[in-house]
KEGU-282312 format. One record per residue (C-alpha): residue number from 1; x, y, z. Coordinates in steps of 0.02 Angstrom, whole numbers, plus 32768, in hexadecimal, padded with zeros to 4 digits. Example, Ala and Ser with C-alpha at 12.3 -4.5 7.8 and 13.67 -1.06 7.14 Angstrom:
<rs>
> 1/8267/7F1F/8186
> 2/82AC/7FCB/8165
</rs>
This chain:
<rs>
> 1/C5AC/CB17/B96C
> 2/C620/CB36/B8D9
> 3/C6A3/CABC/B918
> 4/C628/CA2D/B927
> 5/C5D2/CA56/B883
> 6/C678/CA5D/B827
> 7/C6B1/C9B5/B86C
> 8/C60D/C965/B83C
> 9/C60F/C9B5/B78F
> 10/C6BE/C972/B76B
> 11/C692/C8C4/B7A6
> 12/C5ED/C8C4/B748
> 13/C643/C8FA/B6A6
> 14/C6D8/C883/B6B3
> 15/C6AE/C7F6/B72D
> 16/C767/C7F2/B75B
> 17/C7B1/C7FC/B80B
> 18/C85B/C81D/B7BB
> 19/C818/C8B4/B75B
> 20/C7CB/C8F6/B7FB
> 21/C87A/C8F4/B845
> 22/C8C6/C944/B7AB
> 23/C846/C9D1/B7A8
> 24/C85F/C9EF/B863
> 25/C91C/C9F3/B848
> 26/C913/CA74/B7BC
> 27/C892/CADE/B819
> 28/C8F8/CAEB/B8B8
> 29/C9AA/CAEB/B872
> 30/C9B0/CBAC/B86B
> 31/C9A3/CBB1/B92A
> 32/CA48/CB53/B933
> 33/CA9E/CBBF/B8B0
> 34/CA63/CC6F/B8D9
> 35/CA3B/CC76/B994
> 36/CAEC/CCAE/B9C6
> 37/CADC/CD44/B950
> 38/CA32/CD6B/B99D
> 39/CA80/CD68/BA4A
> 40/CB01/CDEB/BA1B
> 41/CA7A/CE59/B9CC
> 42/CA10/CE47/BA6A
> 43/CAA1/CE8A/BAD2
> 44/CABF/CF19/BA57
> 45/CA13/CF5B/BA25
> 46/C960/CF82/BA5D
> 47/C910/CED9/BA80
> 48/C85C/CF17/BA72
> 49/C874/CF59/B9C0
> 50/C8C9/CEB8/B98B
> 51/C83A/CE52/B9D5
> 52/C7BA/CEB9/B972
> 53/C81A/CE95/B8D2
> 54/C826/CDDB/B8F9
> 55/C76D/CDCA/B924
> 56/C73B/CE27/B885
> 57/C7A4/CDAF/B81D
> 58/C755/CD19/B875
> 59/C6A7/CD5F/B851
> 60/C6CE/CD70/B797
> 61/C70F/CCBC/B795
> 62/C66D/CC7C/B7E2
> 63/C5FF/CCDF/B769
> 64/C662/CC9A/B6D5
> 65/C651/CBE7/B714
> 66/C597/CBFE/B732
> 67/C57D/CC43/B683
> 68/C5DA/CBB1/B633
> 69/C579/CB2D/B693
> 70/C4CD/CB7E/B686
> 71/C4EA/CB9D/B5CD
> 72/C518/CAE7/B5AF
> 73/C5C5/CB11/B56B
> 74/C632/CAD1/B5F8
> 75/C6C1/CA58/B5D4
> 76/C744/CA0D/B646
> 77/C7CA/CA86/B60A
> 78/C759/CB17/B63D
> 79/C74E/CAD1/B6EE
> 80/C80A/CAB6/B6F7
> 81/C835/CB64/B6B5
> 82/C7B7/CBC0/B722
> 83/C7EA/CB57/B7B7
> 84/C89F/CB8B/B79C
> 85/C868/CC41/B794
> 86/C80E/CC2D/B83B
> 87/C8A6/CBD4/B882
> 88/C912/CC68/B84F
> 89/C898/CCDF/B8A5
> 90/C893/CC75/B943
> 91/C951/CC6E/B948
> 92/C94D/CD29/B967
> 93/C8A8/CD34/B9C5
> 94/C8CB/CCB9/BA50
> 95/C970/CCF8/BA9A
> 96/C936/CDAC/BA89
> 97/C88E/CD87/BADA
> 98/C8D8/CD20/BB68
> 99/C95B/CDA4/BB93
> 100/C8D3/CE2A/BB88
> 101/C87A/CDE3/BC21
> 102/C8F3/CE35/BC9B
> 103/C8D9/CEDD/BC47
> 104/C81C/CECC/BC59
> 105/C835/CEAA/BD12
> 106/C8B9/CF2E/BD32
> 107/C91F/CEB5/BD9C
> 108/C93D/CDFE/BDCB
> 109/C8DA/CDF9/BE6E
> 110/C83E/CDAE/BE1D
> 111/C897/CD53/BD90
> 112/C86A/CCA4/BDC9
> 113/C7B1/CCCF/BDD6
> 114/C7B3/CD2E/BD31
> 115/C800/CC9F/BCD0
> 116/C788/CC24/BD21
> 117/C6F5/CC97/BCF9
> 118/C732/CCA4/BC46
> 119/C73C/CBE6/BC3F
> 120/C68C/CBD9/BC88
> 121/C646/CC47/BBFD
> 122/C6A5/CBEB/BB75
> 123/C672/CB40/BBB5
> 124/C5BE/CB74/BBD0
> 125/C5C0/CB97/BB16
> 126/C619/CAF1/BAF6
> 127/C58E/CA99/BB55
> 128/C4FD/CAEC/BAFA
> 129/C54D/CB09/BA4F
> 130/C56D/CA55/BA1A
> 131/C4BF/CA1E/BA50
> 132/C471/CAAB/B9EB
> 133/C4E6/CA86/B959
> 134/C4B6/C9CE/B959
> 135/C3FE/C9FA/B950
> 136/C41B/CA82/B8CE
> 137/C485/CA11/B85E
> 138/C400/C989/B864
> 139/C373/CA05/B841
> 140/C3B8/CA86/B7C6
> 141/C46E/CA58/B7A2
> 142/C51B/CA97/B7D0
> 143/C50D/CB3F/B778
> 144/C495/CB84/B7FA
> 145/C516/CB65/B884
> 146/C59A/CBC4/B821
> 147/C521/CC55/B806
> 148/C4F5/CC62/B8BF
> 149/C5AD/CC63/B8EA
> 150/C5CE/CCEF/B86E
> 151/C542/CD5B/B8B5
> 152/C57E/CD3F/B968
> 153/C622/CD9A/B944
> 154/C5C3/CE3E/B934
> 155/C5A0/CE3F/B9F0
> 156/C656/CE14/BA16
> 157/C699/CEA2/B9AC
> 158/C61F/CF1F/B9F8
> 159/C653/CEE8/BAA8
> 160/C70B/CF03/BA7E
> 161/C6E7/CFB0/BA37
> 162/C689/CFE3/BAD5
> 163/C713/CFB0/BB4E
> 164/C764/D045/BBA2
> 165/C80D/D004/BBDC
> 166/C8A6/D072/BBFD
> 167/C92A/D03E/BB82
> 168/C9C4/CFF7/BBD4
> 169/CA6E/D02E/BB96
> 170/CAA0/CFA7/BB1B
> 171/CB51/CF73/BAF8
> 172/CB98/CFDB/BA69
> 173/CBAE/CF82/B9C4
> 174/CC62/CF54/B9A0
> 175/CC5D/CF1E/B8EA
> 176/CC67/CE62/B8D0
> 177/CBF8/CDF8/B941
> 178/CC70/CD64/B943
> 179/CCDF/CDA4/B9D1
> 180/CC45/CDC5/BA3B
> 181/CBFF/CD18/BA15
> 182/CCA5/CCCE/BA4F
> 183/CCA4/CD3E/BAE9
> 184/CBFB/CCF6/BB16
> 185/CC3B/CC45/BAFF
> 186/CCD3/CC67/BB6B
> 187/CC5F/CCB0/BBF0
> 188/CBFD/CC0D/BBF1
> 189/CC9B/CBA5/BC06
> 190/CCD3/CC14/BC95
> 191/CC2B/CC02/BCEE
> 192/CC13/CB47/BD16
> 193/CB59/CB4D/BD43
> 194/CB2F/CB99/BC99
> 195/CB94/CB18/BC39
> 196/CB4B/CA83/BC96
> 197/CA98/CAC1/BC82
> 198/CAAD/CADF/BBC8
> 199/CB01/CA37/BBA9
> 200/CA72/C9DA/BBFC
> 201/C9F2/CA44/BBA1
> 202/CA48/CA1C/BAFD
> 203/CA47/C961/BB23
> 204/C98D/C95F/BB4C
> 205/C964/C9CA/BAB5
> 206/C9CA/C95C/BA40
> 207/C982/C8B7/BA7A
> 208/C8DF/C8DC/BAD6
> 209/C885/C973/BA8E
> 210/C873/C91C/B9E6
> 211/C7E5/C8B5/BA30
> 212/C774/C943/B9F7
> 213/C7A9/C928/B942
> 214/C778/C870/B94C
> 215/C6D0/C88B/B9A0
> 216/C66A/C87F/B8FD
> 217/C6BE/C7D7/B8DC
> 218/C6A1/C79A/B98F
> 219/C5EB/C7CE/B98B
> 220/C5C7/C778/B8E6
> 221/C62F/C6DA/B8F8
> 222/C623/C6B6/B9B4
> 223/C584/C70E/B9F0
> 224/C527/C6F5/B94A
> 225/C4E6/C7A7/B94F
> 226/C4D8/C842/B8E3
> 227/C4EF/C8FD/B8F8
> 228/C473/C907/B989
> 229/C4DB/C886/B9E9
> 230/C57A/C8E4/B9BF
> 231/C52C/C981/BA07
> 232/C4FC/C926/BAA7
> 233/C5A9/C8DD/BAC8
> 234/C605/C97E/BAA0
> 235/C589/C9DC/BB0E
> 236/C5B4/C962/BB9A
> 237/C66C/C990/BB89
> 238/C63A/CA47/BB95
> 239/C5D1/CA25/BC30
> 240/C662/C9CF/BC87
> 241/C6D7/CA5C/BC58
> 242/C65A/CADC/BC96
> 243/C652/CA86/BD41
> 244/C710/CA8A/BD4C
> 245/C714/CB42/BD1D
> 246/C691/CB6E/BDA1
> 247/C6F3/CB0D/BE24
> 248/C791/CB6C/BDF8
> 249/C733/CC12/BDF9
> 250/C700/CBF1/BEAD
> 251/C7B6/CBEF/BEE4
> 252/C7F1/CC8F/BF38
> 253/C8A6/CC7F/BF01
> 254/C90B/CC1E/BE80
> 255/C96E/CBC9/BF0A
> 256/C98C/CB0D/BEFB
> 257/C94E/CB0B/BE46
> 258/C9F6/CACE/BE05
> 259/C9ED/CA20/BE57
> 260/C93E/CA0C/BE0E
> 261/C97E/CA1B/BD5C
> 262/C9D1/C96E/BD4A
> 263/C942/C91D/BDAC
> 264/C8C5/C966/BD31
> 265/C92F/C92F/BC9C
> 266/C937/C87D/BCE0
> 267/C87B/C87C/BCFF
> 268/C85E/C8BA/BC4D
> 269/C8C7/C82A/BC08
> 270/C86E/C7AC/BC77
> 271/C7C1/C7E3/BC3E
> 272/C7FA/C7DC/BB89
> 273/C82D/C727/BBA2
> 274/C786/C705/BBF7
> 275/C72C/C754/BB63
> 276/C781/C6D7/BAF0
> 277/C728/C64C/BB4F
> 278/C67A/C69A/BB4F
> 279/C5F8/C66A/BACC
> 280/C554/C6B1/BB10
> 281/C51B/C766/BB04
> 282/C4ED/C77F/BBBE
> 283/C597/C740/BBF7
> 284/C5F0/C7A3/BB70
> 285/C59A/C843/BBA9
> 286/C5D1/C826/BC5E
> 287/C685/C7FE/BC2D
> 288/C692/C892/BBB6
> 289/C64F/C906/BC3E
> 290/C6DC/C8CA/BCB1
> 291/C756/C8DF/BC22
> 292/C71C/C993/BC09
> 293/C72F/C9B5/BCC4
> 294/C7E3/C976/BCC6
> 295/C80F/C9CE/BC25
> 296/C7D0/CA77/BC5F
> 297/C823/CA66/BD09
> 298/C8CB/CA52/BCB5
> 299/C8AF/CADB/BC33
> 300/C86C/CB5F/BCAC
> 301/C8EA/CB37/BD35
> 302/C979/CB3F/BCB7
> 303/C939/CBE4/BC70
> 304/C92A/CC30/BD1E
> 305/C9D7/CBFB/BD55
> 306/CA29/CC36/BCB3
> 307/C9DB/CCE2/BCBF
> 308/C9FB/CCF0/BD7B
> 309/CAB4/CCC6/BD69
> 310/CADA/CD25/BCC8
> 311/CB26/CDD3/BCCA
> 312/CAB7/CE59/BC7E
> 313/CB2B/CE7B/BBEC
> 314/CB36/CDC0/BBC4
> 315/CA80/CD8E/BBD8
> 316/CA53/CD9A/BB21
> 317/CAE4/CD2A/BAEF
> 318/CAC2/CCAE/BB7A
> 319/CA0C/CCA1/BB43
> 320/CA48/CC8D/BA90
> 321/CAAB/CBF3/BAC4
> 322/CA11/CBBB/BB24
> 323/C9AF/CBCA/BA81
> 324/CA35/CB65/BA28
> 325/CA2C/CADD/BAAD
> 326/C96E/CADD/BAB8
> 327/C936/CAFE/BA04
> 328/C9D7/CAF3/B9A0
> 329/C9FC/CA3C/B9C8
> 330/C947/CA07/B9B6
> 331/C950/C9FB/B8F8
> 332/C9DF/C97F/B904
> 333/C975/C91F/B980
> 334/C8E1/C924/B909
> 335/C94D/C8E0/B87C
> 336/C993/C857/B8EB
> 337/C8EC/C824/B938
> 338/C892/C827/B890
> 339/C916/C7B3/B848
> 340/C90F/C73D/B8DF
> 341/C851/C73A/B8DA
> 342/C853/C714/B821
> 343/C8CD/C684/B837
> 344/C89C/C62F/B8DB
> 345/C7F9/C684/B911
> 346/C7BE/C71A/B971
> 347/C7B6/C6BF/BA19
> 348/C86D/C68C/BA0B
> 349/C89A/C740/B9E0
> 350/C843/C77B/BA80
> 351/C89C/C6F9/BAEB
> 352/C94A/C722/BAA6
> 353/C92D/C7DD/BABA
> 354/C8F1/C7C8/BB6D
> 355/C98B/C761/BB9B
> 356/C9FC/C7E8/BB52
> 357/C9A6/C86F/BBBA
> 358/C9BC/C80A/BC59
> 359/CA74/C7EF/BC30
> 360/CA89/C8AB/BC18
> 361/CA3C/C8CC/BCC2
> 362/CAB1/C84E/BD14
> 363/CB49/C89D/BCC3
> 364/CB0F/C948/BD03
> 365/CB05/C903/BDB4
> 366/CBB1/C8B3/BDA8
> 367/CC0F/C943/BD58
> 368/CBBE/C9E1/BDA0
> 369/CC1A/CA2B/BE37
> 370/CBCB/C9E6/BED6
> 371/CBAB/CA94/BF1C
> 372/CB3A/CABB/BE88
> 373/CAC7/CA2A/BEB5
> 374/CAB8/CA4D/BF6F
</rs>
């Protein structure tokens, strides 16, 4: 709800696709800069305690944003600054949370199903949240969405406190984090499947994921709609992603997931190109649902394979590089796509991004060792 409300608030206040891209860039840049440090900390320290700290910080950010909007004091620089704060929090939260999944399970046997179940929950929220946010923004304004988000963190923090998980022996701290960051990078280079998965994820994130940043522009300029329409189309993406997550959860093992990754990336690019040709809401909803399905298939399959292959003492750093590829490159994509949309139109931006994703999938197929794709 907060993500949709923030995008709509920025576009309502500025009317600029380029500024949407700039705000997205500044909000997500911390994920690119700080995720490697978070990965080292995840391998060194108690992940549950760090997650509680991160979720508490995110709650305070949401309460502050809600107060500014509901009080009528909000300005663009407030949104940028608070967005950067949340980006900093997410840079630590995501790699820690993703590497924490194995500890909650106690082993890798059910990892595929656990990641898919996690994706199902997240995308169930992504399906319902935008629709509720669209209605709430139209009825009572963006501030109410920010307030609901802030209150929701209370349940998350309580759940983390109540978890009773034996603490695993973490790697001892060895002073500077830089050598450990480099050790993680060298581990990726020495493990071809990890490197190929992350390179493709980075390509899709850089060129494709920015479609979400441009959705307010697409809805207003192409579909001629408002916040309710934005909620519907973003909910459709969540519905498609939820179907993909459920399908992955039904699998009994992560076998043969690796060949599905480039196929899903190519399908994501193809649906993005198709979206650039669509002008009616019913067709847009169908295409965006397919787009969400392909996107989640690639994300969840990549996550599963990364965590399955990674050594226990490297998992935090591997997931930190995953965060860099997934979230860290997205701000550069938002800046690029916002600029392209401002200059030649949002539909052209979608088409160019889709072609780049398909090219990335083709390169993956041509360069990955054949045995990895069998």
